[in-house]
PDB file of N, CA, C, O and CB in Angstrom:
ATOM      1  N   MET A   1     102.738  84.886  61.526  1.00  0.00           N
ATOM      2  CA  MET A   1     103.725  85.641  62.655  1.00  0.00           C
ATOM      3  C   MET A   1     102.350  85.704  63.928  1.00  0.00           C
ATOM      4  O   MET A   1     101.294  86.312  64.105  1.00  0.00           O
ATOM      5  CB  MET A   1     104.511  87.674  61.967  1.00  0.00           C
ATOM      6  N   SER A   2     103.364  84.427  64.749  1.00  0.00           N
ATOM      7  CA  SER A   2     102.584  84.887  65.798  1.00  0.00           C
ATOM      8  C   SER A   2     103.522  86.002  67.291  1.00  0.00           C
ATOM      9  O   SER A   2     104.703  85.978  67.636  1.00  0.00           O
ATOM     10  CB  SER A   2     101.916  83.295  66.345  1.00  0.00           C
ATOM     11  N   ARG A   3     102.356  86.834  67.820  1.00  0.00           N
ATOM     12  CA  ARG A   3     102.879  87.989  68.397  1.00  0.00           C
ATOM     13  C   ARG A   3     102.618  86.922  70.162  1.00  0.00           C
ATOM     14  O   ARG A   3     101.561  86.335  70.394  1.00  0.00           O
ATOM     15  CB  ARG A   3     101.769  89.847  67.921  1.00  0.00           C
ATOM     16  N   ASP A   4     103.830  86.919  71.145  1.00  0.00           N
ATOM     17  CA  ASP A   4     104.083  86.673  71.841  1.00  0.00           C
ATOM     18  C   ASP A   4     104.298  87.871  73.344  1.00  0.00           C
ATOM     19  O   ASP A   4     105.365  87.695  73.932  1.00  0.00           O
ATOM     20  CB  ASP A   4     104.811  86.020  71.216  1.00  0.00           C
ATOM     21  N   LEU A   5     103.514  88.830  73.845  1.00  0.00           N
ATOM     22  CA  LEU A   5     103.119  89.675  74.262  1.00  0.00           C
ATOM     23  C   LEU A   5     103.932  89.408  75.995  1.00  0.00           C
ATOM     24  O   LEU A   5     104.757  89.936  76.741  1.00  0.00           O
ATOM     25  CB  LEU A   5     101.537  89.703  73.901  1.00  0.00           C
ATOM     26  N   ARG A   6     103.269  88.550  75.940  1.00  0.00           N
ATOM     27  CA  ARG A   6     103.946  88.077  77.158  1.00  0.00           C
ATOM     28  C   ARG A   6     105.414  87.936  77.234  1.00  0.00           C
ATOM     29  O   ARG A   6     105.976  88.302  78.266  1.00  0.00           O
ATOM     30  CB  ARG A   6     103.456  86.872  77.460  1.00  0.00           C
ATOM     31  N   SER A   7     106.015  87.504  76.372  1.00  0.00           N
ATOM     32  CA  SER A   7     107.259  87.477  76.495  1.00  0.00           C
ATOM     33  C   SER A   7     108.060  88.607  75.981  1.00  0.00           C
ATOM     34  O   SER A   7     109.040  88.960  76.637  1.00  0.00           O
ATOM     35  CB  SER A   7     107.606  86.422  76.010  1.00  0.00           C
ATOM     36  N   TYR A   8     107.786  89.155  74.990  1.00  0.00           N
ATOM     37  CA  TYR A   8     107.308  90.584  75.433  1.00  0.00           C
ATOM     38  C   TYR A   8     107.804  91.309  75.883  1.00  0.00           C
ATOM     39  O   TYR A   8     108.686  92.085  75.516  1.00  0.00           O
ATOM     40  CB  TYR A   8     106.580  90.750  76.057  1.00  0.00           C
ATOM     41  N   MET A   9     106.860  91.022  77.511  1.00  0.00           N
ATOM     42  CA  MET A   9     106.678  92.108  78.293  1.00  0.00           C
ATOM     43  C   MET A   9     107.787  92.150  79.083  1.00  0.00           C
ATOM     44  O   MET A   9     108.296  93.058  79.740  1.00  0.00           O
ATOM     45  CB  MET A   9     105.495  92.114  79.015  1.00  0.00           C
ATOM     46  N   LYS A  10     108.150  90.683  78.854  1.00  0.00           N
ATOM     47  CA  LYS A  10     109.148  90.529  80.138  1.00  0.00           C
ATOM     48  C   LYS A  10     110.694  91.056  79.436  1.00  0.00           C
ATOM     49  O   LYS A  10     111.378  91.933  79.966  1.00  0.00           O
ATOM     50  CB  LYS A  10     109.210  88.592  80.801  1.00  0.00           C
ATOM     51  N   ASP A  11     111.081  90.340  78.156  1.00  0.00           N
ATOM     52  CA  ASP A  11     111.913  91.087  77.670  1.00  0.00           C
ATOM     53  C   ASP A  11     112.222  92.353  77.927  1.00  0.00           C
ATOM     54  O   ASP A  11     113.400  92.657  78.115  1.00  0.00           O
ATOM     55  CB  ASP A  11     111.747  91.039  76.775  1.00  0.00           C
ATOM     56  N   THR A  12     111.218  93.288  77.976  1.00  0.00           N
ATOM     57  CA  THR A  12     111.207  94.897  77.677  1.00  0.00           C
ATOM     58  C   THR A  12     111.475  95.425  78.884  1.00  0.00           C
ATOM     59  O   THR A  12     112.049  96.492  79.101  1.00  0.00           O
ATOM     60  CB  THR A  12     109.831  95.564  77.109  1.00  0.00           C
ATOM     61  N   ASN A  13     110.751  94.124  80.210  1.00  0.00           N
ATOM     62  CA  ASN A  13     111.148  94.824  81.262  1.00  0.00           C
ATOM     63  C   ASN A  13     112.648  94.502  81.941  1.00  0.00           C
ATOM     64  O   ASN A  13     113.155  95.313  82.715  1.00  0.00           O
ATOM     65  CB  ASN A  13     110.088  94.634  82.178  1.00  0.00           C
ATOM     66  N   VAL A  14     113.343  93.185  81.563  1.00  0.00           N
ATOM     67  CA  VAL A  14     114.410  93.225  82.316  1.00  0.00           C
ATOM     68  C   VAL A  14     115.259  93.665  80.836  1.00  0.00           C
ATOM     69  O   VAL A  14     116.358  93.142  80.651  1.00  0.00           O
ATOM     70  CB  VAL A  14     114.785  91.716  83.291  1.00  0.00           C
ATOM     71  N   ARG A  15     114.747  94.571  79.872  1.00  0.00           N
ATOM     72  CA  ARG A  15     115.830  95.099  79.968  1.00  0.00           C
ATOM     73  C   ARG A  15     115.820  96.520  79.903  1.00  0.00           C
ATOM     74  O   ARG A  15     116.797  97.155  79.505  1.00  0.00           O
ATOM     75  CB  ARG A  15     116.550  94.590  79.158  1.00  0.00           C
ATOM     76  N   LEU A  16     114.036  97.402  80.533  1.00  0.00           N
ATOM     77  CA  LEU A  16     114.595  98.304  81.578  1.00  0.00           C
ATOM     78  C   LEU A  16     115.566  98.368  82.774  1.00  0.00           C
ATOM     79  O   LEU A  16     116.425  99.221  82.995  1.00  0.00           O
ATOM     80  CB  LEU A  16     113.798  98.580  82.015  1.00  0.00           C
ATOM     81  N   ILE A  17     115.270  97.374  83.432  1.00  0.00           N
ATOM     82  CA  ILE A  17     115.286  97.076  85.022  1.00  0.00           C
ATOM     83  C   ILE A  17     117.443  97.079  84.895  1.00  0.00           C
ATOM     84  O   ILE A  17     118.225  97.655  85.652  1.00  0.00           O
ATOM     85  CB  ILE A  17     114.109  94.904  85.620  1.00  0.00           C
ATOM     86  N   ILE A  18     117.735  96.281  83.767  1.00  0.00           N
ATOM     87  CA  ILE A  18     119.167  96.376  82.635  1.00  0.00           C
ATOM     88  C   ILE A  18     119.961  98.076  83.006  1.00  0.00           C
ATOM     89  O   ILE A  18     120.945  98.446  83.647  1.00  0.00           O
ATOM     90  CB  ILE A  18     118.410  96.345  80.417  1.00  0.00           C
ATOM     91  N   GLY A  19     119.020  98.664  82.292  1.00  0.00           N
ATOM     92  CA  GLY A  19     119.836  99.858  81.818  1.00  0.00           C
ATOM     93  C   GLY A  19     119.776 101.741  82.939  1.00  0.00           C
ATOM     94  O   GLY A  19     120.136 102.912  83.064  1.00  0.00           O
ATOM     95  N   ALA A  20     118.832 100.334  83.519  1.00  0.00           N
ATOM     96  CA  ALA A  20     118.725 101.753  85.096  1.00  0.00           C
ATOM     97  C   ALA A  20     119.738 101.693  85.656  1.00  0.00           C
ATOM     98  O   ALA A  20     120.492 102.627  85.930  1.00  0.00           O
ATOM     99  CB  ALA A  20     117.597 101.626  86.522  1.00  0.00           C
ATOM    100  N   LEU A  21     119.900 100.213  85.961  1.00  0.00           N
ATOM    101  CA  LEU A  21     120.690  99.646  87.019  1.00  0.00           C
ATOM    102  C   LEU A  21     122.534 100.178  86.469  1.00  0.00           C
ATOM    103  O   LEU A  21     123.498 100.651  87.072  1.00  0.00           O
ATOM    104  CB  LEU A  21     120.289  97.647  87.063  1.00  0.00           C
ATOM    105  N   ALA A  22     122.226  99.717  84.866  1.00  0.00           N
ATOM    106  CA  ALA A  22     124.515 100.514  84.351  1.00  0.00           C
ATOM    107  C   ALA A  22     123.844 102.625  84.080  1.00  0.00           C
ATOM    108  O   ALA A  22     124.615 103.285  83.383  1.00  0.00           O
ATOM    109  CB  ALA A  22     125.670  99.262  81.077  1.00  0.00           C
ATOM    110  N   LEU A  23     122.776 103.270  84.536  1.00  0.00           N
ATOM    111  CA  LEU A  23     122.604 104.473  84.105  1.00  0.00           C
ATOM    112  C   LEU A  23     122.995 104.253  85.510  1.00  0.00           C
ATOM    113  O   LEU A  23     124.216 104.349  85.388  1.00  0.00           O
ATOM    114  CB  LEU A  23     121.365 105.234  83.351  1.00  0.00           C
ATOM    115  N   LEU A  24     122.743 103.974  87.025  1.00  0.00           N
ATOM    116  CA  LEU A  24     122.717 104.131  88.248  1.00  0.00           C
ATOM    117  C   LEU A  24     124.497 104.468  88.576  1.00  0.00           C
ATOM    118  O   LEU A  24     125.160 105.487  88.772  1.00  0.00           O
ATOM    119  CB  LEU A  24     121.950 102.763  88.934  1.00  0.00           C
ATOM    120  N   PHE A  25     124.847 102.657  88.484  1.00  0.00           N
ATOM    121  CA  PHE A  25     125.803 102.653  88.576  1.00  0.00           C
ATOM    122  C   PHE A  25     126.850 103.660  87.387  1.00  0.00           C
ATOM    123  O   PHE A  25     127.513 104.635  87.739  1.00  0.00           O
ATOM    124  CB  PHE A  25     125.832 101.388  88.708  1.00  0.00           C
ATOM    125  N   ILE A  26     126.782 103.197  86.165  1.00  0.00           N
ATOM    126  CA  ILE A  26     128.135 103.834  85.612  1.00  0.00           C
ATOM    127  C   ILE A  26     127.912 105.161  85.097  1.00  0.00           C
ATOM    128  O   ILE A  26     128.805 105.403  84.285  1.00  0.00           O
ATOM    129  CB  ILE A  26     128.788 103.001  84.449  1.00  0.00           C
ATOM    130  N   VAL A  27     126.973 106.292  85.233  1.00  0.00           N
ATOM    131  CA  VAL A  27     126.836 107.205  84.949  1.00  0.00           C
ATOM    132  C   VAL A  27     126.821 108.078  86.329  1.00  0.00           C
ATOM    133  O   VAL A  27     127.455 109.118  86.507  1.00  0.00           O
ATOM    134  CB  VAL A  27     125.888 107.139  84.103  1.00  0.00           C
ATOM    135  N   GLY A  28     125.922 107.404  87.312  1.00  0.00           N
ATOM    136  CA  GLY A  28     126.107 108.676  88.327  1.00  0.00           C
ATOM    137  C   GLY A  28     127.221 108.060  89.557  1.00  0.00           C
ATOM    138  O   GLY A  28     127.174 108.683  90.617  1.00  0.00           O
ATOM    139  N   ASP A  29     128.137 106.978  89.497  1.00  0.00           N
ATOM    140  CA  ASP A  29     129.527 107.066  90.130  1.00  0.00           C
ATOM    141  C   ASP A  29     130.445 107.415  89.046  1.00  0.00           C
ATOM    142  O   ASP A  29     131.527 107.829  89.463  1.00  0.00           O
ATOM    143  CB  ASP A  29     130.005 105.711  90.841  1.00  0.00           C
ATOM    144  N   GLY A  30     130.363 107.382  88.170  1.00  0.00           N
ATOM    145  CA  GLY A  30     130.698 107.985  87.566  1.00  0.00           C
ATOM    146  C   GLY A  30     131.025 109.484  87.445  1.00  0.00           C
ATOM    147  O   GLY A  30     132.045 109.906  86.900  1.00  0.00           O
ATOM    148  N   LEU A  31     129.935 110.362  88.079  1.00  0.00           N
ATOM    149  CA  LEU A  31     129.580 111.632  87.522  1.00  0.00           C
ATOM    150  C   LEU A  31     130.254 112.113  88.960  1.00  0.00           C
ATOM    151  O   LEU A  31     130.838 113.195  89.009  1.00  0.00           O
ATOM    152  CB  LEU A  31     127.793 112.014  87.027  1.00  0.00           C
ATOM    153  N   ILE A  32     130.141 111.212  90.196  1.00  0.00           N
ATOM    154  CA  ILE A  32     130.671 111.221  91.289  1.00  0.00           C
ATOM    155  C   ILE A  32     132.695 110.937  91.471  1.00  0.00           C
ATOM    156  O   ILE A  32     133.509 111.341  92.301  1.00  0.00           O
ATOM    157  CB  ILE A  32     129.695 110.146  91.909  1.00  0.00           C
ATOM    158  N   TRP A  33     132.783 110.294  90.557  1.00  0.00           N
ATOM    159  CA  TRP A  33     134.877 110.513  90.554  1.00  0.00           C
ATOM    160  C   TRP A  33     134.736 111.089  89.664  1.00  0.00           C
ATOM    161  O   TRP A  33     134.573 110.066  88.999  1.00  0.00           O
ATOM    162  CB  TRP A  33     136.256 109.239  90.312  1.00  0.00           C
ATOM    163  N   LEU A  34     134.641 111.793  89.004  1.00  0.00           N
ATOM    164  CA  LEU A  34     135.241 112.581  88.112  1.00  0.00           C
ATOM    165  C   LEU A  34     134.824 114.774  89.223  1.00  0.00           C
ATOM    166  O   LEU A  34     135.246 115.930  89.228  1.00  0.00           O
ATOM    167  CB  LEU A  34     134.159 112.014  86.047  1.00  0.00           C
ATOM    168  N   ILE A  35     133.896 113.990  89.799  1.00  0.00           N
ATOM    169  CA  ILE A  35     133.434 115.526  91.054  1.00  0.00           C
ATOM    170  C   ILE A  35     134.156 115.719  91.797  1.00  0.00           C
ATOM    171  O   ILE A  35     134.959 116.653  91.797  1.00  0.00           O
ATOM    172  CB  ILE A  35     132.257 115.565  92.064  1.00  0.00           C
ATOM    173  N   TYR A  36     134.011 114.715  92.756  1.00  0.00           N
ATOM    174  CA  TYR A  36     134.979 114.597  94.233  1.00  0.00           C
ATOM    175  C   TYR A  36     136.010 113.620  94.049  1.00  0.00           C
ATOM    176  O   TYR A  36     137.012 114.004  94.653  1.00  0.00           O
ATOM    177  CB  TYR A  36     134.117 114.066  95.649  1.00  0.00           C
ATOM    178  N   GLY A  37     136.287 111.991  93.198  1.00  0.00           N
ATOM    179  CA  GLY A  37     137.327 111.656  93.291  1.00  0.00           C
ATOM    180  C   GLY A  37     137.699 110.406  93.678  1.00  0.00           C
ATOM    181  O   GLY A  37     137.234 110.257  94.808  1.00  0.00           O
ATOM    182  N   PHE A  38     138.316 109.383  93.331  1.00  0.00           N
ATOM    183  CA  PHE A  38     138.254 108.303  93.861  1.00  0.00           C
ATOM    184  C   PHE A  38     137.790 107.543  94.710  1.00  0.00           C
ATOM    185  O   PHE A  38     137.316 106.450  94.399  1.00  0.00           O
ATOM    186  CB  PHE A  38     138.769 108.214  93.967  1.00  0.00           C
ATOM    187  N   GLY A  39     137.864 108.151  96.405  1.00  0.00           N
ATOM    188  CA  GLY A  39     137.702 107.915  97.440  1.00  0.00           C
ATOM    189  C   GLY A  39     136.194 107.536  97.474  1.00  0.00           C
ATOM    190  O   GLY A  39     135.818 106.385  97.696  1.00  0.00           O
ATOM    191  N   ALA A  40     134.783 109.289  97.081  1.00  0.00           N
ATOM    192  CA  ALA A  40     134.270 109.167  96.784  1.00  0.00           C
ATOM    193  C   ALA A  40     133.179 108.553  96.095  1.00  0.00           C
ATOM    194  O   ALA A  40     131.971 108.763  96.198  1.00  0.00           O
ATOM    195  CB  ALA A  40     134.627 109.447  96.881  1.00  0.00           C
ATOM    196  N   ALA A  41     133.920 107.625  95.257  1.00  0.00           N
ATOM    197  CA  ALA A  41     133.361 106.956  93.949  1.00  0.00           C
ATOM    198  C   ALA A  41     132.918 106.396  94.618  1.00  0.00           C
ATOM    199  O   ALA A  41     131.753 106.541  94.987  1.00  0.00           O
ATOM    200  CB  ALA A  41     133.970 106.324  92.835  1.00  0.00           C
ATOM    201  N   MET A  42     134.219 104.995  95.269  1.00  0.00           N
ATOM    202  CA  MET A  42     134.453 104.396  95.647  1.00  0.00           C
ATOM    203  C   MET A  42     133.551 104.015  97.555  1.00  0.00           C
ATOM    204  O   MET A  42     133.467 102.914  98.098  1.00  0.00           O
ATOM    205  CB  MET A  42     135.656 104.720  95.196  1.00  0.00           C
ATOM    206  N   MET A  43     133.164 105.045  97.967  1.00  0.00           N
ATOM    207  CA  MET A  43     132.010 105.246  98.890  1.00  0.00           C
ATOM    208  C   MET A  43     130.821 105.258  98.172  1.00  0.00           C
ATOM    209  O   MET A  43     130.445 104.100  98.357  1.00  0.00           O
ATOM    210  CB  MET A  43     132.088 106.476  99.671  1.00  0.00           C
ATOM    211  N   GLY A  44     130.104 105.704  97.585  1.00  0.00           N
ATOM    212  CA  GLY A  44     129.331 105.584  96.679  1.00  0.00           C
ATOM    213  C   GLY A  44     129.100 104.671  95.921  1.00  0.00           C
ATOM    214  O   GLY A  44     128.009 104.743  95.357  1.00  0.00           O
ATOM    215  N   LEU A  45     129.969 103.489  95.596  1.00  0.00           N
ATOM    216  CA  LEU A  45     128.845 102.215  94.965  1.00  0.00           C
ATOM    217  C   LEU A  45     129.274 101.521  96.291  1.00  0.00           C
ATOM    218  O   LEU A  45     128.483 100.578  96.301  1.00  0.00           O
ATOM    219  CB  LEU A  45     129.213 101.157  93.117  1.00  0.00           C
ATOM    220  N   LEU A  46     130.049 101.390  97.444  1.00  0.00           N
ATOM    221  CA  LEU A  46     129.394 101.583  98.273  1.00  0.00           C
ATOM    222  C   LEU A  46     128.448 101.163  98.794  1.00  0.00           C
ATOM    223  O   LEU A  46     128.372  99.997  99.182  1.00  0.00           O
ATOM    224  CB  LEU A  46     129.271 102.177  98.197  1.00  0.00           C
ATOM    225  N   CYS A  47     127.539 102.010  98.912  1.00  0.00           N
ATOM    226  CA  CYS A  47     126.705 102.957  99.765  1.00  0.00           C
ATOM    227  C   CYS A  47     125.357 102.220  98.387  1.00  0.00           C
ATOM    228  O   CYS A  47     124.457 101.495  98.811  1.00  0.00           O
ATOM    229  CB  CYS A  47     127.354 105.233  99.892  1.00  0.00           C
ATOM    230  N   MET A  48     125.412 102.431  97.401  1.00  0.00           N
ATOM    231  CA  MET A  48     124.677 101.506  96.203  1.00  0.00           C
ATOM    232  C   MET A  48     124.473  99.902  96.413  1.00  0.00           C
ATOM    233  O   MET A  48     123.393  99.333  96.575  1.00  0.00           O
ATOM    234  CB  MET A  48     125.603 101.615  94.831  1.00  0.00           C
ATOM    235  N   LEU A  49     125.701  99.341  96.374  1.00  0.00           N
ATOM    236  CA  LEU A  49     125.929  97.946  96.624  1.00  0.00           C
ATOM    237  C   LEU A  49     125.122  97.397  97.959  1.00  0.00           C
ATOM    238  O   LEU A  49     124.723  96.232  97.940  1.00  0.00           O
ATOM    239  CB  LEU A  49     127.501  97.744  96.772  1.00  0.00           C
ATOM    240  N   GLY A  50     124.922  98.074  98.907  1.00  0.00           N
ATOM    241  CA  GLY A  50     124.417  98.537 100.356  1.00  0.00           C
ATOM    242  C   GLY A  50     123.041  97.996 100.408  1.00  0.00           C
ATOM    243  O   GLY A  50     122.413  97.052 100.888  1.00  0.00           O
ATOM    244  N   ALA A  51     122.744  99.923  99.084  1.00  0.00           N
ATOM    245  CA  ALA A  51     121.032  99.735  99.509  1.00  0.00           C
ATOM    246  C   ALA A  51     120.589  98.238  98.540  1.00  0.00           C
ATOM    247  O   ALA A  51     119.545  97.687  98.886  1.00  0.00           O
ATOM    248  CB  ALA A  51     119.822 101.514  98.829  1.00  0.00           C
ATOM    249  N   PHE A  52     121.404  97.596  97.322  1.00  0.00           N
ATOM    250  CA  PHE A  52     120.732  96.772  96.816  1.00  0.00           C
ATOM    251  C   PHE A  52     120.380  95.867  97.741  1.00  0.00           C
ATOM    252  O   PHE A  52     119.211  95.492  97.655  1.00  0.00           O
ATOM    253  CB  PHE A  52     121.252  96.328  95.843  1.00  0.00           C
ATOM    254  N   VAL A  53     121.100  95.346  98.694  1.00  0.00           N
ATOM    255  CA  VAL A  53     121.562  94.871  99.101  1.00  0.00           C
ATOM    256  C   VAL A  53     119.413  94.178 100.146  1.00  0.00           C
ATOM    257  O   VAL A  53     118.951  93.062  99.911  1.00  0.00           O
ATOM    258  CB  VAL A  53     123.112  95.767  99.549  1.00  0.00           C
ATOM    259  N   PRO A  54     118.816  95.022 100.927  1.00  0.00           N
ATOM    260  CA  PRO A  54     117.631  94.568 101.226  1.00  0.00           C
ATOM    261  C   PRO A  54     116.696  94.296 100.005  1.00  0.00           C
ATOM    262  O   PRO A  54     115.888  93.374  99.892  1.00  0.00           O
ATOM    263  CB  PRO A  54     117.093  95.463 102.115  1.00  0.00           C
ATOM    264  N   ILE A  55     116.867  94.899  99.466  1.00  0.00           N
ATOM    265  CA  ILE A  55     116.027  94.609  98.066  1.00  0.00           C
ATOM    266  C   ILE A  55     116.384  93.449  97.754  1.00  0.00           C
ATOM    267  O   ILE A  55     115.340  92.888  97.422  1.00  0.00           O
ATOM    268  CB  ILE A  55     116.251  95.515  96.811  1.00  0.00           C
ATOM    269  N   GLY A  56     117.583  92.432  97.613  1.00  0.00           N
ATOM    270  CA  GLY A  56     117.437  91.008  96.921  1.00  0.00           C
ATOM    271  C   GLY A  56     117.135  90.224  98.049  1.00  0.00           C
ATOM    272  O   GLY A  56     116.981  89.031  97.786  1.00  0.00           O
ATOM    273  N   LEU A  57     116.966  90.645  99.589  1.00  0.00           N
ATOM    274  CA  LEU A  57     116.432  89.701  99.978  1.00  0.00           C
ATOM    275  C   LEU A  57     115.350  89.213  99.850  1.00  0.00           C
ATOM    276  O   LEU A  57     115.036  88.026  99.766  1.00  0.00           O
ATOM    277  CB  LEU A  57     116.533  89.713 100.712  1.00  0.00           C
ATOM    278  N   ILE A  58     114.118  91.037  99.809  1.00  0.00           N
ATOM    279  CA  ILE A  58     112.847  91.210  99.826  1.00  0.00           C
ATOM    280  C   ILE A  58     112.910  90.135  97.923  1.00  0.00           C
ATOM    281  O   ILE A  58     111.868  89.495  98.056  1.00  0.00           O
ATOM    282  CB  ILE A  58     112.271  93.299 100.075  1.00  0.00           C
ATOM    283  N   PHE A  59     113.083  90.003  97.496  1.00  0.00           N
ATOM    284  CA  PHE A  59     112.931  89.531  96.268  1.00  0.00           C
ATOM    285  C   PHE A  59     113.179  87.948  95.810  1.00  0.00           C
ATOM    286  O   PHE A  59     112.596  87.287  94.950  1.00  0.00           O
ATOM    287  CB  PHE A  59     113.718  90.337  95.608  1.00  0.00           C
ATOM    288  N   PHE A  60     114.326  87.572  96.764  1.00  0.00           N
ATOM    289  CA  PHE A  60     114.636  86.534  97.611  1.00  0.00           C
ATOM    290  C   PHE A  60     113.868  85.817  98.021  1.00  0.00           C
ATOM    291  O   PHE A  60     113.782  84.618  97.755  1.00  0.00           O
ATOM    292  CB  PHE A  60     115.120  86.785  98.465  1.00  0.00           C
ATOM    293  N   PHE A  61     112.955  86.662  98.981  1.00  0.00           N
ATOM    294  CA  PHE A  61     111.807  86.017 100.065  1.00  0.00           C
ATOM    295  C   PHE A  61     110.653  85.938  99.631  1.00  0.00           C
ATOM    296  O   PHE A  61     109.815  85.218 100.174  1.00  0.00           O
ATOM    297  CB  PHE A  61     111.565  86.713 101.296  1.00  0.00           C
ATOM    298  N   LEU A  62     110.439  86.567  98.716  1.00  0.00           N
ATOM    299  CA  LEU A  62     108.835  86.966  97.575  1.00  0.00           C
ATOM    300  C   LEU A  62     109.296  84.876  97.030  1.00  0.00           C
ATOM    301  O   LEU A  62     109.146  83.792  97.594  1.00  0.00           O
ATOM    302  CB  LEU A  62     109.192  89.139  95.374  1.00  0.00           C
ATOM    303  N   PHE A  63     109.877  85.348  95.659  1.00  0.00           N
ATOM    304  CA  PHE A  63     110.591  84.179  94.710  1.00  0.00           C
ATOM    305  C   PHE A  63     110.496  82.528  95.668  1.00  0.00           C
ATOM    306  O   PHE A  63     110.065  81.577  95.015  1.00  0.00           O
ATOM    307  CB  PHE A  63     112.613  84.753  94.405  1.00  0.00           C
ATOM    308  N   VAL A  64     110.945  82.235  97.332  1.00  0.00           N
ATOM    309  CA  VAL A  64     110.419  81.541  98.033  1.00  0.00           C
ATOM    310  C   VAL A  64     109.296  81.205  98.007  1.00  0.00           C
ATOM    311  O   VAL A  64     108.772  80.253  97.429  1.00  0.00           O
ATOM    312  CB  VAL A  64     110.580  81.794  98.797  1.00  0.00           C
ATOM    313  N   THR A  65     108.757  82.205  98.819  1.00  0.00           N
ATOM    314  CA  THR A  65     107.761  81.614  99.397  1.00  0.00           C
ATOM    315  C   THR A  65     106.613  81.348  98.069  1.00  0.00           C
ATOM    316  O   THR A  65     105.658  80.604  98.293  1.00  0.00           O
ATOM    317  CB  THR A  65     107.269  82.579 100.686  1.00  0.00           C
ATOM    318  N   ASP A  66     106.778  82.049  96.575  1.00  0.00           N
ATOM    319  CA  ASP A  66     105.985  81.864  95.643  1.00  0.00           C
ATOM    320  C   ASP A  66     106.075  80.545  95.169  1.00  0.00           C
ATOM    321  O   ASP A  66     105.164  79.802  94.806  1.00  0.00           O
ATOM    322  CB  ASP A  66     106.151  82.740  94.750  1.00  0.00           C
ATOM    323  N   TRP A  67     107.781  80.262  95.237  1.00  0.00           N
ATOM    324  CA  TRP A  67     108.089  78.925  95.142  1.00  0.00           C
ATOM    325  C   TRP A  67     107.078  77.534  95.940  1.00  0.00           C
ATOM    326  O   TRP A  67     106.516  76.521  95.523  1.00  0.00           O
ATOM    327  CB  TRP A  67     109.510  79.005  95.696  1.00  0.00           C
ATOM    328  N   ILE A  68     107.230  78.082  97.039  1.00  0.00           N
ATOM    329  CA  ILE A  68     106.598  76.977  97.657  1.00  0.00           C
ATOM    330  C   ILE A  68     104.923  77.258  97.576  1.00  0.00           C
ATOM    331  O   ILE A  68     104.080  76.369  97.701  1.00  0.00           O
ATOM    332  CB  ILE A  68     107.192  76.830  99.235  1.00  0.00           C
ATOM    333  N   VAL A  69     104.693  78.393  97.387  1.00  0.00           N
ATOM    334  CA  VAL A  69     102.656  78.115  97.516  1.00  0.00           C
ATOM    335  C   VAL A  69     102.493  77.632  95.947  1.00  0.00           C
ATOM    336  O   VAL A  69     101.348  77.559  95.503  1.00  0.00           O
ATOM    337  CB  VAL A  69     101.296  80.092  97.890  1.00  0.00           C
ATOM    338  N   LYS A  70     103.855  77.227  94.909  1.00  0.00           N
ATOM    339  CA  LYS A  70     103.158  76.534  93.683  1.00  0.00           C
ATOM    340  C   LYS A  70     103.789  75.196  93.984  1.00  0.00           C
ATOM    341  O   LYS A  70     103.945  74.636  92.899  1.00  0.00           O
ATOM    342  CB  LYS A  70     103.498  77.191  92.026  1.00  0.00           C
ATOM    343  N   ARG A  71     104.182  74.502  94.879  1.00  0.00           N
ATOM    344  CA  ARG A  71     104.664  73.134  95.109  1.00  0.00           C
ATOM    345  C   ARG A  71     103.520  73.001  96.007  1.00  0.00           C
ATOM    346  O   ARG A  71     103.004  71.884  96.040  1.00  0.00           O
ATOM    347  CB  ARG A  71     106.253  72.835  95.702  1.00  0.00           C
ATOM    348  N   ALA A  72     103.016  73.929  96.753  1.00  0.00           N
ATOM    349  CA  ALA A  72     101.149  73.419  97.932  1.00  0.00           C
ATOM    350  C   ALA A  72     100.137  72.672  97.312  1.00  0.00           C
ATOM    351  O   ALA A  72      99.616  71.581  97.544  1.00  0.00           O
ATOM    352  CB  ALA A  72      99.937  74.904  98.423  1.00  0.00           C
ATOM    353  N   GLY A  73      99.978  73.663  96.347  1.00  0.00           N
ATOM    354  CA  GLY A  73      99.257  73.524  95.196  1.00  0.00           C
ATOM    355  C   GLY A  73      98.876  72.510  94.450  1.00  0.00           C
ATOM    356  O   GLY A  73      97.808  72.406  93.846  1.00  0.00           O
ATOM    357  N   ARG A  74     100.119  71.444  94.508  1.00  0.00           N
ATOM    358  CA  ARG A  74      99.975  70.640  93.506  1.00  0.00           C
ATOM    359  C   ARG A  74      99.439  68.940  94.193  1.00  0.00           C
ATOM    360  O   ARG A  74      99.535  67.862  93.605  1.00  0.00           O
ATOM    361  CB  ARG A  74     101.497  70.732  92.675  1.00  0.00           C
ATOM    362  N   ASP A  75      99.067  69.112  95.127  1.00  0.00           N
ATOM    363  CA  ASP A  75      97.876  68.145  95.471  1.00  0.00           C
ATOM    364  C   ASP A  75      97.023  67.852  94.745  1.00  0.00           C
ATOM    365  O   ASP A  75      96.134  67.085  95.115  1.00  0.00           O
ATOM    366  CB  ASP A  75      97.193  68.430  96.337  1.00  0.00           C
TER     367      ASP A  75
END
């Protein structure tokens, strides 16, 4: 029986990220809906999604630069 700790760490990080996003969107927006109503919940959802656009762009550019560096090192 072998243990691949890197794979375990990667799986754990993915699960933590998915759980945090689920809490943010389901619980957070659900509480806004219960307290303030549907319109406020939709505005909260729009603001949360808008906040993830710059984060997504940063991760995209980091992925692209990592890909470029890995391909340039094959000479």
